[in-house]
C-alpha positions in Angstrom: 21.9 7.4 -14.4 19.7 4.7 -15.2 16.7 5.5 -16.6 13.2 4.7 -15.6 10.5 3.9 -17.5 7.2 6.8 -16.8 4.2 4.0 -16.1 1.2 4.8 -18.4 -2.0 6.1 -16.6 -4.1 3.6 -15.2 -7.0 2.8 -17.6 -10.1 4.4 -16.7 -13.6 2.3 -16.1 -16.9 4.0 -16.2 -20.7 2.9 -15.5 -24.1 3.9 -15.5 -26.4 3.6 -12.3 -29.2 1.5 -12.5 -32.4 1.7 -11.0 -32.5 2.1 -7.6 -34.8 2.5 -4.1 -36.2 5.7 -3.2 -38.0 7.6 -0.8 -39.9 11.0 -0.2 -40.1 12.2 3.2 -40.5 15.4 5.1 -37.5 17.6 6.1 -36.4 19.0 9.5 -37.6 21.9 8.5 -41.0 20.9 7.5 -40.6 19.5 11.5 -40.2 23.1 12.6 -43.0 24.0 10.6 -45.4 22.0 12.1 -44.9 23.9 15.8 -47.1 26.8 14.8 -49.8 24.5 14.1 -49.5 22.9 17.5 -49.8 26.3 19.0 -53.0 27.0 17.1 -54.5 23.9 18.2 -54.1 25.5 21.9 -56.0 28.6 21.3 -59.4 27.6 20.9 -59.1 25.7 24.2 -57.5 28.8 26.0 -58.6 31.8 24.3 -61.8 31.5 22.1 -63.4 28.7 20.5 -64.0 30.5 17.3 -60.0 30.2 16.5 -60.8 26.9 15.7 -61.0 28.3 12.2 -57.6 29.6 12.1 -56.4 26.4 13.1 -58.0 24.7 10.4 -57.1 27.2 7.8 -53.2 26.9 8.9 -53.3 23.1 8.3 -55.2 23.7 5.2 -52.3 26.0 3.7 -49.4 23.6 4.9 -51.1 20.6 3.6 -51.4 22.8 -0.2 -47.9 23.8 0.2 -46.5 20.3 0.6 -48.4 19.4 -2.3 -47.1 21.9 -4.3 -43.7 21.1 -2.8 -43.9 17.5 -4.2 -45.1 18.7 -7.6 -41.7 20.2 -7.7 -39.5 17.5 -6.9 -37.6 15.8 -9.9 -38.7 12.7 -11.4 -37.2 9.9 -10.0 -37.1 8.2 -13.2 -35.1 11.2 -14.8 -32.1 11.1 -12.0 -28.9 9.0 -12.6 -25.6 9.3 -12.6 -22.1 8.1 -14.4 -19.3 6.9 -12.5 -15.8 6.7 -13.4 -12.6 5.1 -11.6 -9.2 4.1 -12.5 -8.7 0.3 -12.9 -5.8 -0.1 -10.5 -4.3 2.4 -8.0 -1.2 2.0 -5.7 -1.7 1.3 -2.1 -1.6 4.9 0.0 -2.1 6.7 -3.1 -5.2 8.7 -3.9 -7.9 7.4 -5.8 -10.4 10.3 -7.8 -13.7 8.8 -8.2 -15.3 11.4 -10.9 -19.0 11.6 -10.6 -21.5 13.1 -13.6 -24.8 13.4 -12.0 -27.8 13.7 -14.8 -31.2 15.3 -13.6 -30.2 16.8 -10.4 -31.3 20.4 -9.9 -28.6 22.5 -8.4 -28.5 22.7 -4.9 -28.9 18.8 -4.8 -26.5 16.5 -2.8 -24.7 13.3 -3.4 -22.8 10.5 -1.1 -20.6 7.8 -2.4 -21.1 4.1 -1.0 -17.7 2.5 -0.9 -16.6 -1.0 -0.3 -13.2 -1.4 1.2 -10.6 -1.1 0.7 -11.7 2.5 -0.4 -12.9 5.0 2.2 -13.7 8.8 2.0 -11.5 10.3 4.8 -14.0 12.6 6.1 -17.0 11.1 4.7 -18.8 14.9 3.6 -21.9 14.9 1.4 -20.9 16.4 -1.5 -22.7 19.0 -3.5 -24.0 18.4 -6.9 -22.6 20.8 -9.8 -24.9 23.3 -11.5 -24.0 21.9 -14.6 -23.3 18.1 -16.3 -19.9 18.6 -14.9 -18.1 16.0 -13.4 -17.7 16.1 -9.6 -14.2 14.7 -8.4 -14.1 12.7 -5.1 -10.7 11.9 -3.4 -10.7 8.4 -1.7 -8.0 7.0 0.2 -6.9 3.4 0.0 -6.7 1.1 3.0 -4.9 -2.1 2.3 -4.7 -4.0 -0.8 -7.7 -5.3 -2.1 -10.4 -5.1 -4.6 -12.5 -2.0 -3.7 -15.5 -0.5 -5.7 -18.2 1.8 -6.0 -21.3 0.5 -5.2 -23.8 3.2 -5.0 -24.3 6.6 -5.5 -27.0 8.4 -2.9 -28.6 11.4 -4.3 -31.0 13.7 -2.1 -32.9 16.6 -3.6 -34.8 19.4 -1.5 -38.1 21.0 -3.1 -37.7 24.8 -3.6 -39.0 25.3 0.1 -36.9 22.9 1.6 -39.8 21.4 2.8 -39.5 17.8 1.1 -36.9 15.8 -0.2 -36.3 13.1 -2.5 -33.7 10.6 -1.2 -32.4 8.0 -4.1 -29.8 5.1 -4.0 -28.7 4.2 -7.3 -26.4 1.1 -7.6 -23.6 1.1 -9.9 -22.1 -2.0 -11.3 -18.7 -3.1 -13.1 -16.7 -0.1 -11.2 -14.0 -1.9 -9.4 -10.7 -0.6 -8.3 -8.0 -3.0 -7.7 -5.2 -1.6 -4.8 -1.9 -3.3 -5.7 1.5 -2.3 -4.0 2.8 1.4 -4.8 5.3 0.9 -7.9 5.1 4.5 -7.9 6.1 5.3 -4.6 8.7 2.5 -5.1 10.5 4.3 -8.1 10.4 7.2 -6.1 12.4 5.7 -3.5 14.5 4.0 -6.0 15.4 7.2 -7.3 17.3 7.9 -4.5 19.5 5.1 -5.0 20.2 5.0 -8.9 23.4 7.0 -9.1 25.1 5.2 -6.4 23.9 2.0 -7.3 25.4 2.3 -10.3 28.7 3.1 -9.3 28.1 0.4 -6.6 27.2 -2.7 -8.6 28.8 -2.1 -11.9 25.6 -0.8 -14.0 28.5 1.6 -15.3 31.6 -0.4 -15.5 34.1 2.1 -16.5 33.7 3.3 -12.8 34.0 0.1 -11.5 37.0 -1.0 -13.1 39.7 -3.3 -11.2 37.4 -4.6 -8.6 35.3 -7.6 -8.4 35.6 -11.0 -10.0 34.4 -10.7 -13.3 36.4 -10.1 -16.0 35.9 -6.7 -18.0 38.7 -6.1 -20.2 43.0 -5.6 -20.6 44.7 -2.4 -20.2 48.5 -1.9 -20.6 50.0 -1.7 -17.3 51.0 1.6 -15.7 52.8 3.0 -12.6 51.1 2.4 -9.9 49.0 -0.7 -10.8 48.4 -3.9 -8.7 51.2 -5.9 -9.9 48.9 -9.2 -9.3 46.9 -8.1 -11.7 49.2 -8.7 -14.4 48.1 -11.1 -17.1 51.3 -12.7 -18.1 50.0 -15.0 -20.8 48.4 -11.9 -22.8 51.6 -9.6 -21.7 53.5 -12.2 -23.7 51.0 -12.6 -26.6 51.5 -9.0 -27.2 54.8 -8.1 -26.7 53.6 -5.8 -23.8 52.9 -5.6 -20.0 49.1 -6.1 -19.6 46.8 -6.2 -16.7 43.2 -7.6 -16.3 40.3 -5.3 -15.5 37.3 -6.5 -13.4 33.9 -5.6 -12.3 31.4 -6.8 -9.9 30.0 -9.9 -11.2 26.3 -9.6 -12.3 23.4 -12.1 -12.8 23.3 -13.1 -9.0 20.3 -15.1 -8.1 18.3 -13.0 -5.2 15.4 -14.6 -3.8 12.8 -12.5 -2.2 10.9 -14.6 0.9 7.7 -12.5 2.1 6.2 -13.8 5.3 2.5 -13.6 4.7 1.5 -15.0 7.8 -1.0 -13.6 10.8 1.6 -11.3 12.4 2.2 -9.8 9.4 -1.5 -8.7 8.6 -1.4 -6.6 12.0 -1.6 -3.1 11.0 1.0 -1.1 13.0 1.4 2.3 14.0 1.9 4.9 10.8 5.6 6.5 10.6 3.7 10.0 10.2 0.9 11.2 12.6 -2.6 11.3 10.5 -1.8 8.6 8.1 -4.0 5.2 8.5 -1.8 2.3 9.8 -0.6 -0.3 7.2 -0.1 -3.8 7.5 3.2 -5.3 8.2 2.8 -7.2 5.0 2.5 -4.1 2.9 5.4 -2.7 4.2 7.4 -6.0 3.5 6.1 -5.6 -0.4 7.2 -2.2 -0.5 10.1 -3.1 0.4 10.8 -6.3 -1.8 9.8 -4.2 -4.8 12.3 -1.7 -4.3 14.9 -4.6 -3.5 13.7 -6.0 -6.9 13.8 -3.0 -8.6 17.3 -2.5 -7.9 18.4 -6.2 -8.2 17.1 -6.3 -11.8 18.6 -2.9 -12.9 21.9 -4.1 -11.5 21.9 -7.4 -13.5 20.5 -9.6 -11.3 18.1 -12.4 -11.7 15.2 -12.2 -8.9 12.5 -14.6 -7.8 9.5 -14.1 -4.8 8.5 -16.9 -2.4 6.0 -16.2 -0.2 4.6 -18.6 2.9 2.2 -18.7 5.9 1.7 -22.0 7.3 2.3 -23.5 4.1 4.0 -22.3 0.9 1.9 -19.6 -0.9 3.6 -18.6 -4.0 6.7 -19.7 -5.6 7.6 -17.4 -8.6 10.9 -18.2 -10.9 13.6 -16.3 -11.2 13.1 -13.3 -13.5 15.3 -10.8 -14.9 14.6 -7.1 -16.9 12.2 -4.8 -16.9 9.4 -6.9 -17.9 10.6 -9.4 -15.1 9.9 -6.6 -12.8 6.5 -6.2 -14.1 5.7 -9.9 -13.4 7.2 -9.2 -9.6 4.5 -6.5 -9.2 1.6 -8.4 -10.7 2.5 -11.3 -8.3 3.0 -9.4 -5.2 -0.6 -8.3 -6.3 -1.6 -11.7 -5.3 -0.4 -12.0 -1.9 -3.5 -12.1 0.7 -3.8 -11.1 4.3 -3.5 -14.4 6.0 -5.0 -15.7 9.7 -2.7 -18.5 9.8 0.2 -18.8 12.0 3.5 -18.7 10.2 5.4 -22.1 9.9 9.0 -20.9 9.3 10.1 -24.7 9.1 7.6 -25.9 6.4 8.2 -22.5 4.5 11.9 -22.1 4.5 12.7 -26.4 4.0 10.5 -26.0 1.1 12.6 -23.1 -0.1 16.0 -24.8 0.3 14.9 -27.7 -1.6 14.3 -25.6 -4.6 17.2 -23.5 -4.4 20.2 -25.4 -7.0 22.7 -22.5 -6.8 24.4 -20.3 -4.2 21.6 -17.5 -3.8 21.1 -14.3 -1.7 18.0 -14.9 0.3 16.0 -11.8 1.8 13.6 -13.1 4.3 11.0 -10.3 5.1 9.2 -11.4 8.4 8.9 -10.3 11.9 8.4 -12.3 15.4 6.4 -11.5 18.3 6.5 -14.5 20.7 9.5 -17.0 21.6 8.5 -19.8 20.0 8.4 -18.5 16.4 11.4 -16.9 17.2 13.3 -20.0 18.0 11.7 -22.0 15.2 12.6 -18.8 12.8 16.3 -18.8 14.2 16.8 -22.4 13.2 15.7 -22.7 10.0 17.1 -19.4 8.8 20.7 -21.0 10.1 20.1 -24.1 8.2 19.6 -22.1 5.1 22.7 -19.7 5.7 24.6 -23.0 5.8 24.4 -23.1 2.1 23.4 -19.4 0.8 23.7 -15.6 2.0 20.8 -15.2 4.1 19.6 -11.4 4.9 17.1 -11.3 7.7 14.8 -8.0 7.3 12.6 -7.3 10.4 9.9 -4.7 10.6 9.5 -3.2 14.0 6.2 -1.7 15.3 7.1 2.1 15.9 4.9 2.2 18.5 7.1 0.0 20.8 10.0 2.5 20.5 7.5 5.6 21.2 6.5 3.5 24.3 10.0 3.0 25.4 11.1 6.7 24.7 8.3 8.4 26.3 8.0 9.9 29.7 5.2 7.7 31.8 2.8 9.7 33.6 0.5 6.9 34.6 0.7 2.9 35.7 -0.6 2.1 32.5 2.2 3.9 30.8 4.9 3.0 33.2 3.5 -1.0 32.8 3.1 -0.9 28.9 6.9 1.1 28.7 8.6 -1.8 30.8 6.8 -4.7 28.4 7.6 -3.1 25.3 11.2 -2.4 26.8 11.3 -6.1 27.6 10.2 -7.1 24.3 13.1 -4.9 22.3 15.7 -6.5 24.7 14.4 -10.5 23.6 14.3 -8.8 20.2 18.2 -8.1 20.3 19.0 -11.6 21.8 17.6 -13.2 18.8 19.2 -10.9 16.1 22.1 -11.5 17.7 21.6 -15.4 17.4 20.8 -14.8 13.8 24.2 -13.2 13.2 25.7 -15.7 15.2 24.4 -18.4 12.9 25.8 -16.4 9.8 22.6 -14.4 9.1 22.9 -11.0 8.0 20.3 -8.7 9.7 18.5 -5.2 9.3 16.1 -4.5 11.9 13.9 -0.9 11.8 10.7 0.5 12.2 8.7 -0.5 9.4 8.5 2.4 7.1 12.1 2.8 6.7 13.2 -0.8 6.3 13.2 -0.7 2.5 16.2 1.8 2.0 18.5 -0.2 4.7 17.6 -3.3 3.2 18.8 -1.7 -0.3 21.9 -0.6 1.1 23.0 -3.9 2.9 22.0 -5.3 -0.8 24.7 -3.1 -2.4 27.3 -3.6 0.3 26.7 -7.5 0.0 26.9 -7.3 -3.9 30.1 -5.0 -3.8 31.8 -7.1 -1.6 31.5 -10.2 -3.5 29.5 -12.2 -1.0 26.6 -13.4 -2.9 28.7 -15.7 -5.5 
């Protein structure tokens, strides 16, 4: 089993709220309390003029009650909060925001004002604790980026509930960096470690006799392949020796990520109840999984990204340190509104590569023009390198074709989706005819399939 380093917990950022805006307003209960006064106003005219005294007495008592209620509200200068958040969190993981309120009596409420990509799934108002204890609020991450807790809203009602003090307490320096989820990637990688160790030569004693890289010599035994006899070594030692090989390591693996407009589109989730995730984030998850397996298998990994022009070119890295640098680089990949230019991006990549490499391109296409340019440029790249195309399908297309249409609109949508899938199959066949290996699956399932294809290509010595 390949060891996995346990991630340290992300550092916590804490900040106190500053002075903010405030307002004191009557509550709904106070509005309902006004109705008896309105009824009393009609009594002098309808019953007897002497009832004006009852009307005046009611309003005097009501005003006195409101004055007492105002006096019992806490001082706005004594209300404050301390907010603590993790400095970084993986996309799709839960963000726990700890809030400690000060000067808020029992029965108060608070809410968080968040900056995307952070969001509270249900957006409910939270009750303040009875003591100065932290209240933990679970927030969701919608996409990569830098979110923040911008303010804490506090609402304190008076004892009878007629008046309420509402404050907006701004918060600074509590940003949360939403990065690709390394923890989720490593959980996926666990499923491959034992098989990958046998497949790619991490446990070399399990893979002796295959591959092209020399490992050791051993004495010939009946049943071994005669073609593996090393005659020079046998003559030198005076006995028959055979060469033991293993799968070659130290290959160059290039992860190419398309960051264009199509990749920024949120696509339907794999499971109901989860928010749609952009294709780019699915591609980054798959790239990190491939990168982790590759560095553990002894290969060197580099990262290239482009949209209408090259955006990132990370030199080849190896080992755990190299993988950390790969994660940091993927965190800088931004969502782009530019149309992908495969000619510019792949031509620049072809000019950078000096030795035969495995180039894994994570992209997708939705129109014939983009597909045509992509096929031409991947074909040119495949003439000198081993290319693996990883397509990220939208699960909604398959759902449309599999469902039984109940309306004319649904039938038309199913026909369009089926036509698109047929065009997609034609593009994949053209890529395969050009010598490009292909993996084309729904975006949430593409990572494991791409790893299996990488392991198969490595086992068959196709990279070198």
